[in-house]
gemmi code that builds the backbone of each chain (N, CA, C; Angstrom):
import gemmi

chains = {
    "A": [
        ("UNK", (30.732, -29.509, 84.031), (30.455, -29.056, 82.670), (31.380, -27.898, 82.322)),
        ("UNK", (31.716, -27.072, 83.234), (32.555, -25.897, 82.954), (33.977, -26.350, 82.676)),
        ("UNK", (34.427, -27.512, 83.258), (35.826, -27.948, 83.019), (36.002, -28.464, 81.585)),
        ("UNK", (34.935, -28.896, 80.949), (35.086, -29.473, 79.592), (35.587, -28.412, 78.636)),
        ("UNK", (35.271, -27.181, 78.834), (35.722, -26.150, 77.903), (37.174, -25.829, 78.086)),
        ("UNK", (37.831, -26.181, 79.265), (39.259, -25.894, 79.422), (40.123, -26.901, 78.665)),
        ("UNK", (39.679, -28.176, 78.613), (40.543, -29.236, 77.997), (40.522, -29.099, 76.486)),
        ("UNK", (41.732, -29.198, 75.870), (41.805, -29.056, 74.406), (41.238, -30.329, 73.750)),
        ("UNK", (40.234, -30.180, 72.939), (39.638, -31.354, 72.278), (40.600, -31.873, 71.244)),
        ("UNK", (40.553, -33.203, 71.007), (41.399, -33.807, 69.970), (40.652, -33.710, 68.668)),
        ("UNK", (41.146, -32.938, 67.763), (40.454, -32.750, 66.500), (41.320, -33.277, 65.372)),
        ("UNK", (40.679, -33.628, 64.344), (41.390, -34.193, 63.180), (41.704, -33.027, 62.253)),
        ("UNK", (42.866, -32.403, 62.505), (43.194, -31.212, 61.730), (44.199, -31.560, 60.658)),
        ("UNK", (44.378, -30.784, 59.622), (45.460, -31.008, 58.656), (46.805, -30.822, 59.328)),
        ("UNK", (47.861, -31.512, 58.757), (49.180, -31.399, 59.367), (49.693, -29.975, 59.237)),
        ("UNK", (50.658, -29.639, 60.081), (51.148, -28.251, 60.005), (51.822, -28.006, 58.664)),
        ("UNK", (51.505, -26.928, 57.991), (52.044, -26.641, 56.675), (51.116, -27.045, 55.560)),
        ("UNK", (50.098, -27.713, 55.917), (49.126, -28.059, 54.864), (49.446, -29.407, 54.229)),
        ("UNK", (48.528, -29.839, 53.508), (48.712, -31.110, 52.806), (49.653, -30.908, 51.654)),
        ("UNK", (50.403, -32.025, 51.356), (51.244, -31.957, 50.164), (50.336, -32.092, 48.957)),
        ("UNK", (50.810, -31.678, 47.767), (49.940, -31.796, 46.579), (49.756, -33.271, 46.189)),
        ("UNK", (48.526, -33.616, 45.721), (48.213, -35.016, 45.338), (48.692, -35.249, 43.912)),
        ("UNK", (49.526, -36.295, 43.681), (50.010, -36.532, 42.303), (48.921, -37.239, 41.485)),
        ("UNK", (48.415, -36.531, 40.497), (47.354, -37.118, 39.683), (47.799, -37.359, 38.254)),
        ("UNK", (49.014, -36.858, 37.905), (49.446, -37.045, 36.529), (49.845, -38.504, 36.320)),
        ("UNK", (49.771, -38.980, 35.011), (50.142, -40.358, 34.687), (51.636, -40.557, 34.833)),
        ("UNK", (52.049, -41.779, 35.237), (53.473, -42.157, 35.252), (53.622, -43.335, 34.298)),
        ("UNK", (53.955, -43.078, 33.067), (54.086, -44.216, 32.137), (55.338, -45.030, 32.447)),
        ("UNK", (55.350, -46.316, 31.927), (56.492, -47.202, 32.179), (57.715, -46.685, 31.448)),
        ("UNK", (58.883, -47.087, 31.987), (60.119, -46.604, 31.383), (60.332, -47.339, 30.080)),
        ("UNK", (60.520, -46.635, 28.971), (60.702, -47.303, 27.685), (62.168, -47.262, 27.344)),
        ("UNK", (62.736, -48.500, 27.133), (64.163, -48.579, 26.830), (64.430, -48.326, 25.366)),
        ("UNK", (63.545, -48.897, 24.487), (63.718, -48.674, 23.057), (62.489, -47.984, 22.529)),
        ("UNK", (62.722, -47.185, 21.522), (61.566, -46.629, 20.836), (61.077, -47.636, 19.804)),
        ("UNK", (59.990, -47.340, 19.152), (59.402, -48.262, 18.176), (60.329, -48.520, 17.018)),
        ("UNK", (60.893, -47.470, 16.441), (61.789, -47.633, 15.298), (63.017, -48.433, 15.695)),
        ("UNK", (63.519, -48.191, 16.917), (64.682, -48.966, 17.375), (64.344, -50.444, 17.440)),
        ("UNK", (63.124, -50.748, 17.883), (62.759, -52.168, 17.971), (62.728, -52.827, 16.597)),
        ("UNK", (62.117, -52.146, 15.625), (62.075, -52.713, 14.278), (63.469, -52.922, 13.726)),
        ("UNK", (64.319, -51.859, 13.956), (65.664, -51.981, 13.417), (66.402, -53.139, 14.066)),
        ("UNK", (66.234, -53.288, 15.391), (66.888, -54.401, 16.068), (66.417, -55.736, 15.559)),
        ("UNK", (65.087, -55.862, 15.332), (64.555, -57.124, 14.839), (65.143, -57.464, 13.484)),
        ("UNK", (65.167, -56.460, 12.577), (65.679, -56.741, 11.232), (67.156, -57.111, 11.298)),
        ("UNK", (67.883, -56.394, 12.163), (69.306, -56.696, 12.275), (69.558, -58.100, 12.774)),
        ("UNK", (68.801, -58.503, 13.817), (68.983, -59.868, 14.341), (68.611, -60.906, 13.304)),
        ("UNK", (67.531, -60.617, 12.538), (67.119, -61.590, 11.519), (68.217, -61.782, 10.484)),
        ("UNK", (68.802, -60.641, 10.047), (69.838, -60.751, 9.012), (71.025, -61.539, 9.552)),
        ("UNK", (71.412, -61.223, 10.808), (72.541, -61.955, 11.367), (72.278, -63.444, 11.487)),
        ("UNK", (71.087, -63.777, 11.938), (70.807, -65.200, 12.136), (70.645, -65.927, 10.824)),
        ("UNK", (70.119, -65.244, 9.778), (70.036, -65.884, 8.456), (71.431, -66.238, 7.970)),
        ("UNK", (72.362, -65.306, 8.187), (73.733, -65.573, 7.735), (74.300, -66.807, 8.441)),
        ("UNK", (74.150, -66.848, 9.775), (74.685, -67.994, 10.519), (73.980, -69.279, 10.120)),
        ("UNK", (72.658, -69.210, 9.926), (71.908, -70.400, 9.540), (72.407, -70.946, 8.215)),
        ("UNK", (72.697, -70.040, 7.272), (73.136, -70.518, 5.964), (74.475, -71.209, 6.026)),
        ("UNK", (75.363, -70.743, 6.908), (76.650, -71.432, 7.031), (76.416, -72.885, 7.445)),
        ("UNK", (75.594, -73.072, 8.512), (75.337, -74.445, 8.975), (74.586, -75.251, 7.929)),
        ("UNK", (73.667, -74.600, 7.221), (72.847, -75.318, 6.232), (73.721, -75.892, 5.129)),
        ("UNK", (74.732, -75.119, 4.707), (75.598, -75.634, 3.648), (76.305, -76.886, 4.127)),
        ("UNK", (76.763, -76.852, 5.389), (77.460, -78.028, 5.900), (76.522, -79.229, 5.952)),
        ("UNK", (75.275, -78.987, 6.372), (74.328, -80.104, 6.466), (74.025, -80.669, 5.089)),
        ("UNK", (73.920, -79.787, 4.083), (73.673, -80.284, 2.727), (74.796, -81.197, 2.279)),
        ("UNK", (76.047, -80.755, 2.583), (77.185, -81.596, 2.181), (77.099, -82.960, 2.849)),
        ("UNK", (76.749, -82.966, 4.147), (76.652, -84.256, 4.847), (75.564, -85.135, 4.244)),
        ("UNK", (74.426, -84.488, 3.898), (73.331, -85.289, 3.327), (73.739, -85.891, 1.992)),
        ("UNK", (74.449, -85.090, 1.195), (74.877, -85.600, -0.117), (75.794, -86.789, 0.069)),
        ("UNK", (76.705, -86.665, 1.048), (77.644, -87.772, 1.241), (76.908, -89.027, 1.706)),
        ("UNK", (75.960, -88.845, 2.637), (75.228, -90.017, 3.131), (74.426, -90.662, 2.009)),
        ("UNK", (73.800, -89.826, 1.170), (72.995, -90.370, 0.074), (73.874, -91.121, -0.921)),
        ("UNK", (75.036, -90.536, -1.210), (75.931, -91.209, -2.155), (76.402, -92.541, -1.603)),
        ("UNK", (76.702, -92.562, -0.305), (77.151, -93.826, 0.277), (76.051, -94.867, 0.212)),
        ("UNK", (74.819, -94.469, 0.527), (73.715, -95.438, 0.476), (73.522, -95.950, -0.930)),
        ("UNK", (73.577, -95.047, -1.919), (73.395, -95.504, -3.300), (74.509, -96.445, -3.711)),
        ("UNK", (75.712, -96.182, -3.160), (76.846, -97.005, -3.585), (76.713, -98.425, -3.060)),
        ("UNK", (76.235, -98.585, -1.816), (76.212, -99.941, -1.266), (74.900, -100.654, -1.531)),
        ("UNK", (73.889, -99.946, -2.063), (72.579, -100.570, -2.262), (72.625, -101.813, -3.141)),
        ("UNK", (73.322, -101.812, -4.292), (73.339, -103.041, -5.099), (73.977, -104.206, -4.375)),
        ("UNK", (75.024, -103.927, -3.605), (75.667, -105.031, -2.888), (74.715, -105.630, -1.856)),
        ("UNK", (73.994, -104.786, -1.134), (73.043, -105.305, -0.135), (71.942, -106.107, -0.803)),
        ("UNK", (71.441, -105.567, -1.943), (70.379, -106.268, -2.660), (70.866, -107.635, -3.124)),
        ("UNK", (72.124, -107.669, -3.648), (72.673, -108.935, -4.128), (72.809, -109.926, -2.988)),
        ("UNK", (73.251, -109.436, -1.838), (73.395, -110.335, -0.687), (72.060, -110.910, -0.291)),
        ("UNK", (71.020, -110.063, -0.325), (69.713, -110.583, 0.081), (69.211, -111.615, -0.916)),
        ("UNK", (69.424, -111.349, -2.213), (68.962, -112.311, -3.214), (69.686, -113.634, -3.094)),
        ("UNK", (71.000, -113.563, -2.811), (71.754, -114.810, -2.670), (71.227, -115.605, -1.499)),
        ("UNK", (70.969, -114.918, -0.381), (70.461, -115.626, 0.794), (69.091, -116.210, 0.505)),
        ("UNK", (68.277, -115.472, -0.264), (66.949, -115.960, -0.642), (67.050, -117.254, -1.435)),
        ("UNK", (67.941, -117.262, -2.425), (68.061, -118.469, -3.249), (68.611, -119.635, -2.445)),
        ("UNK", (69.586, -119.337, -1.570), (70.116, -120.425, -0.731), (69.013, -121.003, 0.147)),
        ("UNK", (68.154, -120.112, 0.661), (67.073, -120.600, 1.517), (66.070, -121.427, 0.719)),
        ("UNK", (65.836, -121.036, -0.541), (64.933, -121.835, -1.374), (65.476, -123.250, -1.527)),
        ("UNK", (66.796, -123.354, -1.711), (67.407, -124.674, -1.834), (67.224, -125.462, -0.541)),
        ("UNK", (67.472, -124.781, 0.594), (67.336, -125.480, 1.883), (65.901, -125.898, 2.110)),
        ("UNK", (64.948, -125.046, 1.720), (63.534, -125.419, 1.866), (63.195, -126.636, 1.039)),
        ("UNK", (63.747, -126.676, -0.172), (63.434, -127.803, -1.047), (63.970, -129.096, -0.449)),
        ("UNK", (65.203, -129.024, 0.079), (65.755, -130.232, 0.700), (64.953, -130.648, 1.922)),
        ("UNK", (64.547, -129.661, 2.724), (63.763, -129.995, 3.920), (62.435, -130.617, 3.539)),
        ("UNK", (61.817, -130.080, 2.470), (60.535, -130.646, 2.047), (60.720, -132.066, 1.546)),
        ("UNK", (61.802, -132.289, 0.798), (62.034, -133.631, 0.283), (62.192, -134.628, 1.414)),
        ("UNK", (62.939, -134.198, 2.458), (63.165, -135.124, 3.557), (61.914, -135.321, 4.379)),
        ("UNK", (61.119, -134.258, 4.510), (59.942, -134.337, 5.375), (58.865, -135.224, 4.762)),
        ("UNK", (58.629, -135.015, 3.456), (57.492, -135.678, 2.822), (57.917, -136.948, 2.115)),
        ("UNK", (59.002, -137.568, 2.629), (59.502, -138.755, 1.973), (58.474, -139.872, 1.993)),
        ("UNK", (57.771, -140.021, 3.164), (56.888, -141.179, 3.294), (55.433, -140.820, 3.081)),
        ("UNK", (55.163, -139.604, 2.647), (53.765, -139.243, 2.420), (53.356, -139.754, 1.052)),
        ("UNK", (52.269, -140.533, 0.981), (51.913, -141.134, -0.308), (51.394, -140.086, -1.283)),
        ("UNK", (51.918, -140.100, -2.497), (51.406, -139.221, -3.545), (52.065, -137.872, -3.602)),
        ("UNK", (53.012, -137.591, -2.714), (53.592, -136.255, -2.691), (54.849, -136.220, -3.535)),
        ("UNK", (54.918, -135.223, -4.425), (56.176, -134.972, -5.131), (56.665, -133.590, -4.756)),
        ("UNK", (57.985, -133.484, -4.580), (58.541, -132.218, -4.100), (58.229, -131.109, -5.104)),
        ("UNK", (57.694, -130.005, -4.618), (57.398, -128.874, -5.488), (56.005, -128.906, -6.082)),
        ("UNK", (55.238, -129.937, -5.779), (53.874, -130.013, -6.294), (52.924, -130.216, -5.123)),
        ("UNK", (51.660, -130.218, -5.431), (50.654, -130.499, -4.405), (50.092, -131.870, -4.700)),
        ("UNK", (50.643, -132.867, -4.054), (50.260, -134.264, -4.296), (50.304, -134.593, -5.783)),
        ("UNK", (51.400, -134.195, -6.418), (51.577, -134.539, -7.825), (51.056, -133.490, -8.783)),
        ("UNK", (50.165, -132.615, -8.322), (49.601, -131.614, -9.235), (50.495, -130.378, -9.202)),
        ("UNK", (51.036, -129.994, -10.341), (51.965, -128.876, -10.363), (51.234, -127.570, -10.090)),
        ("UNK", (51.959, -126.610, -9.530), (51.321, -125.343, -9.164), (50.899, -124.571, -10.409)),
        ("UNK", (51.803, -124.407, -11.353), (51.460, -123.774, -12.631), (51.672, -124.824, -13.709)),
        ("UNK", (50.599, -125.166, -14.449), (50.705, -126.324, -15.317), (51.385, -126.022, -16.631)),
        ("UNK", (51.334, -124.762, -17.081), (51.746, -124.489, -18.453), (53.091, -123.793, -18.523)),
        ("UNK", (53.929, -123.967, -17.510), (55.283, -123.421, -17.588), (56.246, -124.600, -17.614)),
        ("UNK", (57.457, -124.409, -18.105), (58.420, -125.511, -18.101), (58.669, -125.998, -16.671)),
        ("UNK", (58.918, -127.294, -16.497), (58.976, -127.878, -15.146), (60.085, -127.312, -14.285)),
        ("UNK", (61.154, -126.799, -14.904), (62.241, -126.340, -14.050), (62.265, -124.830, -13.914)),
        ("UNK", (61.153, -124.153, -14.290), (61.124, -122.709, -14.087), (60.804, -122.399, -12.640)),
        ("UNK", (61.484, -121.383, -12.097), (61.305, -121.072, -10.683), (59.926, -120.486, -10.450)),
        ("UNK", (59.201, -121.043, -9.483), (57.940, -120.467, -9.029), (58.219, -119.847, -7.665)),
        ("UNK", (58.156, -118.522, -7.609), (58.532, -117.879, -6.351), (57.507, -118.189, -5.278)),
        ("UNK", (57.944, -118.565, -4.103), (56.989, -118.981, -3.074), (56.302, -117.786, -2.436)),
        ("UNK", (55.135, -118.049, -1.839), (54.495, -117.029, -1.029), (55.143, -117.051, 0.350)),
        ("UNK", (54.764, -116.101, 1.178), (55.415, -115.979, 2.478), (55.273, -117.266, 3.284)),
        ("UNK", (54.058, -117.838, 3.275), (53.852, -119.044, 4.073), (54.698, -120.187, 3.564)),
        ("UNK", (54.856, -120.277, 2.241), (55.676, -121.369, 1.706), (57.134, -121.168, 2.074)),
        ("UNK", (57.592, -119.934, 2.006), (58.992, -119.659, 2.319), (59.294, -119.970, 3.779)),
        ("UNK", (58.313, -119.711, 4.643), (58.512, -119.948, 6.066), (57.851, -121.237, 6.530)),
        ("UNK", (57.601, -122.174, 5.580), (56.835, -123.363, 5.934), (57.551, -124.222, 6.963)),
        ("UNK", (58.898, -124.224, 6.918), (59.611, -125.122, 7.814), (60.212, -124.392, 8.987)),
        ("UNK", (59.709, -123.230, 9.316), (60.433, -122.434, 10.297), (59.734, -122.434, 11.636)),
        ("UNK", (60.493, -122.039, 12.626), (60.010, -121.860, 13.988), (58.987, -120.730, 14.016)),
        ("UNK", (58.025, -120.821, 14.919), (57.007, -119.767, 15.005), (57.651, -118.432, 15.367)),
        ("UNK", (58.709, -118.502, 16.192), (59.353, -117.250, 16.621), (59.949, -116.516, 15.434)),
        ("UNK", (60.625, -117.251, 14.546), (61.222, -116.606, 13.387), (60.139, -116.077, 12.465)),
        ("UNK", (59.044, -116.858, 12.340), (57.915, -116.408, 11.519), (57.424, -115.067, 12.022)),
        ("UNK", (57.165, -114.996, 13.354), (56.646, -113.744, 13.906), (57.636, -112.613, 13.763)),
        ("UNK", (58.920, -112.953, 13.878), (59.925, -111.894, 13.749), (59.811, -111.216, 12.394)),
        ("UNK", (59.623, -112.034, 11.354), (59.538, -111.422, 10.034), (58.159, -110.836, 9.770)),
        ("UNK", (57.112, -111.527, 10.232), (55.766, -111.048, 9.927), (55.474, -109.739, 10.644)),
        ("UNK", (56.046, -109.559, 11.842), (55.781, -108.353, 12.608), (56.960, -107.416, 12.632)),
        ("UNK", (57.722, -107.398, 11.531), (58.990, -106.681, 11.580), (58.780, -105.184, 11.724)),
        ("UNK", (57.585, -104.691, 11.382), (57.391, -103.250, 11.455), (56.658, -102.826, 12.713)),
        ("UNK", (56.276, -103.775, 13.576), (55.410, -103.412, 14.691), (56.093, -102.467, 15.678)),
        ("UNK", (57.268, -102.849, 16.149), (57.888, -102.015, 17.170), (59.299, -101.627, 16.777)),
        ("UNK", (59.580, -101.609, 15.469), (60.962, -101.322, 15.081), (61.105, -99.865, 14.654)),
    ],
    "B": [
        ("UNK", (31.864, -116.853, -15.935), (32.515, -116.454, -17.179), (31.507, -116.286, -18.292)),
        ("UNK", (30.296, -116.822, -18.118), (29.316, -116.669, -19.174), (28.732, -115.277, -19.229)),
        ("UNK", (29.007, -114.483, -18.216), (28.416, -113.143, -18.205), (29.497, -112.090, -18.328)),
        ("UNK", (30.544, -112.388, -19.105), (31.627, -111.408, -19.202), (31.185, -110.189, -19.971)),
        ("UNK", (30.470, -110.367, -21.047), (30.114, -109.190, -21.837), (28.625, -109.225, -22.141)),
        ("UNK", (28.031, -108.060, -22.331), (26.578, -108.052, -22.599), (26.257, -108.664, -23.963)),
        ("UNK", (25.000, -108.986, -24.139), (24.588, -109.705, -25.337), (24.737, -108.845, -26.577)),
        ("UNK", (24.224, -107.616, -26.490), (24.390, -106.659, -27.575), (25.381, -105.613, -27.130)),
        ("UNK", (26.494, -105.520, -27.842), (27.487, -104.514, -27.467), (27.250, -103.278, -28.294)),
        ("UNK", (27.150, -102.164, -27.621), (26.926, -100.893, -28.288), (27.750, -99.852, -27.560)),
        ("UNK", (27.859, -98.640, -28.131), (28.555, -97.604, -27.361), (27.939, -97.373, -25.996)),
        ("UNK", (26.631, -97.630, -25.867), (26.011, -97.381, -24.567), (26.490, -98.373, -23.524)),
        ("UNK", (26.698, -99.619, -23.934), (27.211, -100.577, -22.948), (28.707, -100.406, -22.755)),
        ("UNK", (29.365, -99.801, -23.746), (30.809, -99.632, -23.581), (31.154, -98.506, -22.639)),
        ("UNK", (30.173, -97.592, -22.416), (30.479, -96.439, -21.571), (30.874, -96.894, -20.178)),
        ("UNK", (30.100, -97.834, -19.640), (30.377, -98.273, -18.270), (31.025, -99.644, -18.257)),
        ("UNK", (31.845, -99.913, -19.258), (32.525, -101.200, -19.263), (33.625, -101.239, -18.210)),
        ("UNK", (33.718, -102.349, -17.483), (34.765, -102.483, -16.469), (36.034, -102.961, -17.116)),
        ("UNK", (36.896, -102.029, -17.499), (38.050, -102.435, -18.313), (39.320, -102.353, -17.494)),
        ("UNK", (39.340, -103.035, -16.363), (40.552, -103.088, -15.546), (41.271, -104.378, -15.874)),
        ("UNK", (42.581, -104.282, -16.035), (43.323, -105.514, -16.281), (44.608, -105.502, -15.478)),
        ("UNK", (45.361, -106.578, -15.654), (46.560, -106.775, -14.847), (47.824, -106.456, -15.617)),
        ("UNK", (47.692, -105.771, -16.773), (48.874, -105.660, -17.626), (49.897, -104.684, -17.087)),
        ("UNK", (49.414, -103.633, -16.409), (50.369, -102.747, -15.758), (50.459, -103.178, -14.316)),
        ("UNK", (51.642, -103.235, -13.736), (51.798, -103.461, -12.299), (51.056, -104.688, -11.812)),
        ("UNK", (50.905, -105.700, -12.661), (50.166, -106.861, -12.208), (51.075, -108.053, -12.096)),
        ("UNK", (50.830, -108.863, -11.032), (51.595, -110.079, -10.921), (51.211, -111.058, -12.008)),
        ("UNK", (49.948, -111.030, -12.446), (49.418, -112.072, -13.318), (49.220, -111.577, -14.731)),
        ("UNK", (50.009, -110.582, -15.162), (49.802, -110.037, -16.492), (49.997, -111.058, -17.570)),
        ("UNK", (51.045, -111.897, -17.431), (51.342, -112.856, -18.482), (50.231, -113.892, -18.581)),
        ("UNK", (49.812, -114.414, -17.421), (48.763, -115.437, -17.472), (47.466, -114.864, -18.019)),
        ("UNK", (47.173, -113.614, -17.647), (45.928, -113.014, -18.134), (45.982, -112.830, -19.637)),
        ("UNK", (47.139, -112.392, -20.145), (47.252, -112.185, -21.578), (47.062, -113.486, -22.330)),
        ("UNK", (47.696, -114.566, -21.833), (47.520, -115.863, -22.502), (46.064, -116.285, -22.497)),
        ("UNK", (45.414, -116.100, -21.339), (44.013, -116.502, -21.239), (43.144, -115.716, -22.204)),
        ("UNK", (43.360, -114.407, -22.261), (42.508, -113.593, -23.129), (42.767, -113.907, -24.593)),
        ("UNK", (44.028, -114.167, -24.940), (44.310, -114.549, -26.326), (43.623, -115.844, -26.687)),
        ("UNK", (43.655, -116.819, -25.751), (43.029, -118.095, -26.035), (41.531, -117.948, -26.188)),
        ("UNK", (40.914, -117.187, -25.309), (39.455, -117.040, -25.395), (39.070, -116.256, -26.640)),
        ("UNK", (39.915, -115.292, -27.005), (39.598, -114.542, -28.224), (39.699, -115.442, -29.438)),
        ("UNK", (40.661, -116.392, -29.388), (40.803, -117.284, -30.543), (39.631, -118.239, -30.665)),
        ("UNK", (39.147, -118.763, -29.536), (38.116, -119.800, -29.609), (36.721, -119.296, -29.323)),
        ("UNK", (36.589, -118.036, -28.910), (35.269, -117.585, -28.514), (34.969, -118.041, -27.106)),
        ("UNK", (33.893, -117.496, -26.523), (33.678, -117.718, -25.101), (33.226, -119.141, -24.801)),
        ("UNK", (32.236, -119.625, -25.542), (31.661, -120.922, -25.201), (32.658, -122.047, -25.333)),
        ("UNK", (33.343, -122.110, -26.508), (34.317, -123.172, -26.710), (35.567, -122.924, -25.895)),
        ("UNK", (35.859, -121.620, -25.702), (37.116, -121.286, -25.057), (37.190, -121.767, -23.623)),
        ("UNK", (36.034, -121.751, -22.936), (36.046, -122.191, -21.545), (36.481, -123.635, -21.446)),
        ("UNK", (36.071, -124.452, -22.434), (36.454, -125.863, -22.353), (37.878, -126.060, -22.835)),
        ("UNK", (38.285, -125.323, -23.898), (39.585, -125.620, -24.492), (40.727, -124.999, -23.723)),
        ("UNK", (40.497, -123.870, -23.062), (41.596, -123.142, -22.430), (41.661, -123.450, -20.949)),
        ("UNK", (41.317, -124.673, -20.551), (41.273, -124.987, -19.126), (42.614, -124.717, -18.442)),
        ("UNK", (43.715, -125.068, -19.108), (45.028, -124.851, -18.505), (45.284, -123.390, -18.221)),
        ("UNK", (44.950, -122.539, -19.203), (45.175, -121.111, -19.007), (44.297, -120.575, -17.893)),
        ("UNK", (43.028, -121.053, -17.850), (42.122, -120.582, -16.798), (42.659, -120.967, -15.430)),
        ("UNK", (43.140, -122.234, -15.317), (43.646, -122.678, -14.018), (44.882, -121.893, -13.603)),
        ("UNK", (45.774, -121.657, -14.578), (46.984, -120.912, -14.223), (46.671, -119.498, -13.796)),
        ("UNK", (45.723, -118.862, -14.529), (45.356, -117.501, -14.149), (44.702, -117.483, -12.776)),
        ("UNK", (43.827, -118.462, -12.524), (43.197, -118.540, -11.207), (44.207, -118.764, -10.110)),
        ("UNK", (45.191, -119.626, -10.393), (46.217, -119.900, -9.403), (47.057, -118.667, -9.124)),
        ("UNK", (47.328, -117.895, -10.179), (48.116, -116.685, -9.957), (47.329, -115.669, -9.153)),
        ("UNK", (46.017, -115.562, -9.433), (45.228, -114.574, -8.723), (45.050, -114.955, -7.263)),
        ("UNK", (44.740, -116.234, -6.995), (44.334, -116.609, -5.641), (45.393, -117.368, -4.869)),
        ("UNK", (46.400, -117.904, -5.558), (47.500, -118.616, -4.891), (47.012, -119.738, -3.989)),
        ("UNK", (45.936, -120.408, -4.404), (45.386, -121.417, -3.506), (46.269, -122.634, -3.418)),
        ("UNK", (46.834, -123.068, -4.561), (47.618, -124.301, -4.513), (48.854, -124.118, -3.664)),
        ("UNK", (49.482, -122.935, -3.751), (50.659, -122.717, -2.928), (50.285, -122.730, -1.449)),
        ("UNK", (49.121, -122.158, -1.137), (48.682, -122.159, 0.256), (48.386, -123.568, 0.726)),
        ("UNK", (47.731, -124.358, -0.159), (47.406, -125.732, 0.254), (48.678, -126.540, 0.452)),
        ("UNK", (49.693, -126.277, -0.383), (50.980, -126.946, -0.209), (51.553, -126.629, 1.149)),
        ("UNK", (51.493, -125.337, 1.491), (52.029, -124.941, 2.790), (51.292, -125.636, 3.909)),
        ("UNK", (49.955, -125.694, 3.810), (49.191, -126.306, 4.890), (49.549, -127.780, 5.046)),
        ("UNK", (49.694, -128.480, 3.899), (50.019, -129.900, 3.986), (51.397, -130.108, 4.609)),
        ("UNK", (52.375, -129.287, 4.160), (53.735, -129.449, 4.689), (53.749, -129.164, 6.181)),
        ("UNK", (53.049, -128.099, 6.582), (53.075, -127.723, 7.992), (52.412, -128.776, 8.858)),
        ("UNK", (51.304, -129.317, 8.346), (50.598, -130.351, 9.108), (51.495, -131.551, 9.302)),
        ("UNK", (52.204, -131.928, 8.228), (53.074, -133.086, 8.323), (54.196, -132.843, 9.324)),
        ("UNK", (54.719, -131.604, 9.302), (55.816, -131.317, 10.224), (55.335, -131.357, 11.663)),
        ("UNK", (54.150, -130.779, 11.913), (53.637, -130.817, 13.283), (53.395, -132.245, 13.722)),
        ("UNK", (52.895, -133.066, 12.782), (52.627, -134.454, 13.141), (53.903, -135.164, 13.498)),
        ("UNK", (54.958, -134.909, 12.687), (56.205, -135.612, 12.966), (56.838, -135.141, 14.262)),
        ("UNK", (56.693, -133.849, 14.568), (57.231, -133.379, 15.845), (56.447, -133.993, 16.991)),
        ("UNK", (55.121, -134.074, 16.822), (54.295, -134.574, 17.914), (54.571, -136.027, 18.202)),
        ("UNK", (54.818, -136.820, 17.120), (55.063, -138.237, 17.392), (56.534, -138.517, 17.602)),
        ("UNK", (57.338, -137.474, 17.666), (58.703, -137.668, 18.138), (59.720, -137.998, 17.081)),
        ("UNK", (59.339, -137.948, 15.801), (60.315, -138.325, 14.771), (61.351, -137.232, 14.583)),
        ("UNK", (60.942, -135.963, 14.770), (61.883, -134.859, 14.586), (62.244, -134.316, 15.953)),
        ("UNK", (63.535, -134.259, 16.251), (63.936, -133.810, 17.576), (64.669, -132.484, 17.484)),
        ("UNK", (65.101, -132.041, 18.633), (65.435, -130.646, 18.911), (66.019, -129.851, 17.765)),
        ("UNK", (67.152, -130.310, 17.237), (67.835, -129.427, 16.301), (67.231, -129.490, 14.906)),
        ("UNK", (66.610, -130.624, 14.579), (66.117, -130.767, 13.217), (64.644, -130.431, 13.126)),
        ("UNK", (64.102, -129.816, 14.201), (62.663, -129.552, 14.181), (62.291, -128.538, 13.122)),
        ("UNK", (63.063, -127.463, 13.040), (62.675, -126.381, 12.142), (63.863, -125.942, 11.311)),
        ("UNK", (63.559, -125.404, 10.136), (64.600, -124.819, 9.269), (64.166, -123.380, 9.038)),
        ("UNK", (64.772, -122.456, 9.768), (64.261, -121.080, 9.709), (65.120, -120.217, 8.803)),
        ("UNK", (64.488, -119.385, 7.984), (65.279, -118.485, 7.147), (65.814, -117.307, 7.951)),
        ("UNK", (66.730, -116.575, 7.345), (67.188, -115.335, 7.972), (66.105, -114.288, 7.853)),
        ("UNK", (66.046, -113.409, 8.845), (64.868, -112.549, 8.955), (64.810, -111.497, 7.859)),
        ("UNK", (65.969, -111.203, 7.220), (65.925, -110.147, 6.216), (66.068, -110.692, 4.813)),
        ("UNK", (65.785, -112.004, 4.633), (66.046, -112.568, 3.325), (64.820, -112.682, 2.447)),
        ("UNK", (63.619, -112.474, 2.981), (62.452, -112.640, 2.128), (62.068, -111.313, 1.493)),
    ],
}
model = gemmi.Model(1)
for chain_id, residues in chains.items():
    chain = gemmi.Chain(chain_id)
    for i, (resn, *xyz) in enumerate(residues, 1):
        res = gemmi.Residue()
        res.name, res.seqid = resn, gemmi.SeqId(i, " ")
        for name, pos in zip(("N", "CA", "C"), xyz):
            atom = gemmi.Atom()
            atom.name, atom.element = name, gemmi.Element(name[0])
            atom.pos, atom.b_iso = gemmi.Position(*pos), 0.0
            res.add_atom(atom)
        chain.add_residue(res)
    model.add_chain(chain)
structure = gemmi.Structure()
structure.add_model(model)
structure.setup_entities()
């Protein structure tokens, strides 16, 4: 028991020189721009980009005008081509019907067993066909091509 | 057609009159006009008998039944001829161009 007092006990003492001071003050983040600088930068970038956007916009307007003018210019020609093909097809349909129904008793070309479609118009006035009549002599594939033209196009 | 208009016409019956016609944007404007002129000339009772042609034309324009029946007859005949072998490979069908209708 007497030897215990000779040995130096291990104690948890402060380091020599004392503790360093504890930093308790706030450390805010480093700010690169102030608030006014940010607003000014935003306005400046907006003005610059508006200027650049307007340059491109003028060019796009010119392109749109040219495309529109070209479409308007060729539209009558395309319409005329379609009408010509339509009339040619009407002629071909009439010939096909005449040949098909040659031996059917009571059938006259352009009528329903002799009964005219519209009774009170002159006999040679064009009666525009409905879709089924126009495609009456066609392959099912061509029929579907036209009937479903908007499905996956 | 016998119930086109009420027996006594007054402003009260005219308020909810169904006055839709085909004169604007209508396929059958001409036929409807002829029919109405004919019925107005002869009155309703006599007009139904006398204006049969106009009634039929207007009905045909509205419903397109005769054109449909024509198509059905032609198609049936074509299928029959293909089935019994009268029409062969190249002359089986006459197809229009897809952008012509």
